[in-house]
MARRO-535205 format. One line per field, with one value per residue (C-alpha): residue number from 1; residue in three letters; chain; x negated, z negated, y negated. Coordinates in steps of 0.05 Angstrom, whole numbers. Layout:
MARRO-535205
k = c(NUM  ...)
r = c(ALA  ...)
c = c(A  ...)
c1 = c(X  ...)
c3 = c(Z  ...)
c2 = c(Y  ...)
This chain:
MARRO-535205
k = c(1  2  3  4  5  6  7  8  9  10  11  12  13  14  15  16  17  18  19  20  21  22  23  24  25  26  27  28  29  30  31  32  33  34  35  36  37  38  39  40  41  42  43  44  45  46  47  48  49  50  51  52  53  54  55  56  57  58  59  60  61  62  63  64  65  66  67  68  69  70  71  72  73  74  75  76  77  78  79  80  81  82  83  84  85  86  87  88  89  90  91  92  93  94  95  96  97  98  99  100  101  102  103  104  105  106  107  108  109  110  111  112  113  114  115  116  117  118  119  120  121  122  123  124  125  126  127  128  129  130  131  132  133  134  135  136  137  138  139  140  141  142  143  144  145  146  147  148  149  150  151  152  153  154  155  156  157  158  159  160  161  162  163  164  165  166  167  168  169  170  171  172  173  174  175  176  177  178  179  180  181  182  183  184  185  186  187  188  189  190  191  192  193  194  195  196  197  198  199  200  201  202  203  204  205  206  207  208  209  210  211  212  213  214  215  216  217  218  219  220  221  222  223  224  225  226  227  228  229  230  231  232  233  234  235  236  237  238  239  240  241  242  243  244  245  246  247  248  249  250  251  252  253  254  255  256  257  258  259  260  261  262  263  264  265  266  267  268  269  270  271  272  273  274  275  276  277  278  279  280  281  282  283  284  285  286  287  288  289  290  291  292  293  294  295  296  297  298  299  300  301  302  303  304  305  306  307  308  309  310  311  312  313  314  315  316  317  318  319  320  321  322  323  324  325  326  327  328)
r = c(UNK  UNK  UNK  UNK  UNK  UNK  UNK  UNK  UNK  UNK  UNK  UNK  UNK  UNK  UNK  UNK  UNK  UNK  UNK  UNK  UNK  UNK  UNK  UNK  UNK  UNK  UNK  UNK  UNK  UNK  UNK  UNK  UNK  UNK  UNK  UNK  UNK  UNK  UNK  UNK  UNK  UNK  UNK  UNK  UNK  UNK  UNK  UNK  UNK  UNK  UNK  UNK  UNK  UNK  UNK  UNK  UNK  UNK  UNK  UNK  UNK  UNK  UNK  UNK  UNK  UNK  UNK  UNK  UNK  UNK  UNK  UNK  UNK  UNK  UNK  UNK  UNK  UNK  UNK  UNK  UNK  UNK  UNK  UNK  UNK  UNK  UNK  UNK  UNK  UNK  UNK  UNK  UNK  UNK  UNK  UNK  UNK  UNK  UNK  UNK  UNK  UNK  UNK  UNK  UNK  UNK  UNK  UNK  UNK  UNK  UNK  UNK  UNK  UNK  UNK  UNK  UNK  UNK  UNK  UNK  UNK  UNK  UNK  UNK  UNK  UNK  UNK  UNK  UNK  UNK  UNK  UNK  UNK  UNK  UNK  UNK  UNK  UNK  UNK  UNK  UNK  UNK  UNK  UNK  UNK  UNK  UNK  UNK  UNK  UNK  UNK  UNK  UNK  UNK  UNK  UNK  UNK  UNK  UNK  UNK  UNK  UNK  UNK  UNK  UNK  UNK  UNK  UNK  UNK  UNK  UNK  UNK  UNK  UNK  UNK  UNK  UNK  UNK  UNK  UNK  UNK  UNK  UNK  UNK  UNK  UNK  UNK  UNK  UNK  UNK  UNK  UNK  UNK  UNK  UNK  UNK  UNK  UNK  UNK  UNK  UNK  UNK  UNK  UNK  UNK  UNK  UNK  UNK  UNK  UNK  UNK  UNK  UNK  UNK  UNK  UNK  UNK  UNK  UNK  UNK  UNK  UNK  UNK  UNK  UNK  UNK  UNK  UNK  UNK  UNK  UNK  UNK  UNK  UNK  UNK  UNK  UNK  UNK  UNK  UNK  UNK  UNK  UNK  UNK  UNK  UNK  UNK  UNK  UNK  UNK  UNK  UNK  UNK  UNK  UNK  UNK  UNK  UNK  UNK  UNK  UNK  UNK  UNK  UNK  UNK  UNK  UNK  UNK  UNK  UNK  UNK  UNK  UNK  UNK  UNK  UNK  UNK  UNK  UNK  UNK  UNK  UNK  UNK  UNK  UNK  UNK  UNK  UNK  UNK  UNK  UNK  UNK  UNK  UNK  UNK  UNK  UNK  UNK  UNK  UNK  UNK  UNK  UNK  UNK  UNK  UNK  UNK  UNK  UNK  UNK  UNK  UNK  UNK  UNK  UNK  UNK  UNK  UNK  UNK  UNK  UNK  UNK  UNK  UNK  UNK  UNK  UNK  UNK)
c = c(A  A  A  A  A  A  A  A  A  A  A  A  A  A  A  A  A  A  A  A  A  A  A  A  A  A  A  A  A  A  A  A  A  A  A  A  A  A  A  A  A  A  A  A  A  A  A  A  A  A  A  A  A  A  A  A  A  A  A  A  A  A  A  A  A  A  A  A  A  A  A  A  A  A  A  A  A  A  A  A  A  A  A  A  A  A  A  A  A  A  A  A  A  A  A  A  A  A  A  A  A  A  A  A  A  A  A  A  A  A  A  A  A  A  A  A  A  A  A  A  A  A  A  A  A  A  A  A  A  A  A  A  A  A  A  A  A  A  A  A  A  A  A  A  A  A  A  A  A  A  A  A  A  A  A  A  A  A  A  A  A  A  A  A  A  A  A  A  A  A  A  A  A  A  A  A  A  A  A  A  A  A  A  A  A  A  A  A  A  A  A  A  A  A  A  A  A  A  A  A  A  A  A  A  A  A  A  A  A  A  A  A  A  A  A  A  A  A  A  A  A  A  A  A  A  A  A  A  A  A  A  A  A  A  A  A  A  A  A  A  A  A  A  A  A  A  A  A  A  A  A  A  A  A  A  A  A  A  A  A  A  A  A  A  A  A  A  A  A  A  A  A  A  A  A  A  A  A  A  A  A  A  A  A  A  A  A  A  A  A  A  A  A  A  A  A  A  A  A  A  A  A  A  A  A  A  A  A  A  A  A  A  A  A  A  A  A  A  A  A  A  A  A  A  A  A  A  A)
c1 = c(0  -57  -90  -36  -49  -124  -137  -137  -84  -138  -213  -263  -293  -353  -306  -255  -222  -225  -160  -115  -58  -11  -43  -37  36  53  19  54  120  101  85  154  186  155  177  249  248  286  300  227  203  250  227  153  168  210  152  108  163  175  101  98  30  52  93  101  55  91  59  66  2  -39  -36  -82  -134  -204  -192  -134  -157  -138  -78  -15  17  -42  -36  -96  -143  -209  -263  -307  -358  -388  -462  -485  -529  -497  -498  -446  -439  -485  -482  -530  -503  -551  -517  -448  -399  -359  -300  -288  -214  -204  -228  -169  -114  -142  -112  -148  -210  -215  -269  -286  -241  -176  -135  -78  -13  51  115  170  221  180  181  255  268  235  273  341  351  337  319  370  346  357  284  243  222  153  126  130  78  33  37  43  15  61  80  129  137  180  154  176  168  143  110  104  67  89  73  67  33  -40  -101  -173  -205  -138  -118  -45  -22  -16  -87  -115  -81  -58  14  32  10  67  39  46  -15  -30  -53  -48  -114  -154  -170  -149  -175  -234  -266  -329  -349  -371  -421  -389  -320  -342  -369  -307  -305  -230  -205  -160  -95  -73  -10  26  81  128  117  136  200  220  204  243  303  296  293  353  394  375  390  459  480  459  499  461  468  454  384  364  394  358  291  299  323  260  221  269  275  201  206  273  314  388  405  428  491  512  532  457  440  379  369  365  309  273  276  252  191  174  178  142  88  71  -4  -13  -19  49  92  72  77  145  169  142  180  244  237  235  167  197  254  214  148  151  220  212  166  166  127  77  3  -21  -84  -74  1  28  29  0  60  91  157  149  76  81  33  -37  -52  -80  -146  -140  -198  -158  -98  -141  -169  -101  -44  6  -5  42  21  56  116  96  36  70)
c3 = c(0  -15  52  92  55  51  123  178  233  286  292  338  396  355  307  356  332  257  219  216  172  226  224  148  151  203  163  99  135  157  85  63  120  97  26  51  27  88  69  51  114  157  125  140  212  220  195  251  302  280  277  351  356  390  451  498  558  624  648  601  630  606  536  556  602  583  627  585  514  455  492  465  447  408  333  314  356  345  388  433  486  541  539  554  492  452  469  446  371  370  309  315  278  315  383  412  399  453  443  461  451  526  517  473  519  589  640  653  694  679  627  638  580  579  576  530  549  538  518  570  525  526  602  602  555  604  663  629  638  698  706  728  799  792  786  736  673  693  625  647  702  656  600  634  694  724  790  825  891  861  849  814  834  775  772  848  851  868  811  823  794  807  767  762  828  862  865  862  820  883  903  833  817  847  873  815  763  730  663  639  618  582  621  578  562  614  658  721  765  720  713  751  696  649  660  614  588  517  536  545  525  524  457  414  399  328  324  381  380  414  355  307  346  343  269  255  291  250  184  203  223  161  116  147  133  201  240  289  283  339  313  318  387  411  386  423  485  488  495  546  588  602  639  673  629  616  554  490  453  380  393  388  338  300  352  405  367  357  432  448  404  443  510  487  440  463  457  410  347  318  331  273  223  252  240  169  156  184  147  213  211  196  245  304  295  249  270  344  374  442  416  372  388  433  392  317  307  243  200  139  132  63  53  5  22  84  53  25  -49  -79  -114  -190  -200  -159  -203  -265  -241  -228  -274  -226  -175  -172  -134  -70  -72  -79  -124  -187)
c2 = c(0  -47  -32  -66  -132  -126  -107  -160  -162  -155  -147  -180  -141  -119  -83  -58  7  -7  2  -59  -80  -55  14  16  -6  47  102  80  85  154  174  149  187  253  239  227  155  134  61  48  83  42  -23  -8  11  -51  -93  -64  -75  -147  -166  -182  -149  -85  -66  -7  -9  -8  57  117  147  88  116  173  142  119  58  32  43  -2  -28  -62  5  31  20  63  106  140  108  152  138  180  166  237  234  290  364  414  406  346  301  243  182  136  145  141  198  232  279  351  358  365  436  450  425  435  485  549  537  463  475  548  566  605  541  519  554  515  550  554  520  456  452  470  412  364  393  394  319  275  202  150  164  239  257  297  259  230  248  321  311  270  321  389  427  480  512  466  430  376  305  242  169  129  61  60  127  197  244  319  380  364  384  364  344  337  411  430  489  531  514  527  594  659  663  708  657  619  598  526  488  423  362  300  264  302  243  280  224  207  276  256  207  262  317  368  382  366  297  253  181  180  153  196  158  171  130  94  43  93  140  84  70  143  149  85  115  179  140  98  159  198  138  135  207  231  179  136  61  12  -4  69  75  12  39  105  70  28  93  123  60  59  126  111  159  146  106  138  116  118  190  205  260  282  336  281  248  314  328  258  268  331  295  233  263  334  348  288  330  314  375  421  364  344  415  412  348  377  444  482  517  585  579  550  587  647  673  658  712  679  619  654  651  706  713  702  696  667  729  694  647  646  609  551  542  499  449  459  465  401  418  421  372  320  331  324  258  227  247  213  268  327  389  408  455  528  514  486)
């Protein structure tokens, strides 16, 4: 709480990327949201929205390009640089740091790895609804890579299923291949700038303004007994309007917000924690064999232990702490 008053609104170029008061406010709102303090969460998100310092960028794809980092939608992002100075696992504090998360989300063959495979239900969710022009949600083509001949016109460009170095799905894989892969953050048109898959200078966005809008809508709806008010609808519609999706009305439900988070934030490290917040880990992961990991599964899951145990020494230091459910 103190951070949002102690941190500056902005930093100069020499300190670009440091946490700001807006970042602290957004994260505080997120903490309140997870603690089901809906009114407090809503107030913090509203403070971010009313600050005038953040806005959605016109092009959704600009949130994942190294050429459009630290833009008006970015509230906090981890800074990376591609200086080709670090090898795999390198950790030299005297030089720039690059990221290697592209290895985790890239399609098979992009990095020489097996690739991240996306569950069919996620693609189905994108395809279940069309833009106001009757086309596929453009976020699908920016987020996923799958076998299709369909395209979408977005921001004056035609988006289709292309991969690194301009290959289509059909050109990259055998005709029998129908798996769905991740694509967001990969710098499809920027791949030549790095020598190795683990040397990407693309910043990792931690919290975006679109996320704040969707969390604000969730807090408003939950604080109103599950009924959407106009403020919640307007927040969601800002996100949807950018990608030419039809507007929501006050008939919007919590399921609508959950679905919107999938389409807006897939591969941005939010899904598991969203499921935790909604109490859906068991239903959506453990009890749904079709979405379990092909390698390790989730066999170690124990109901009531969705969160980690807080170390006893931390509890001893601060008597105001209570341990997480399942460890008390």
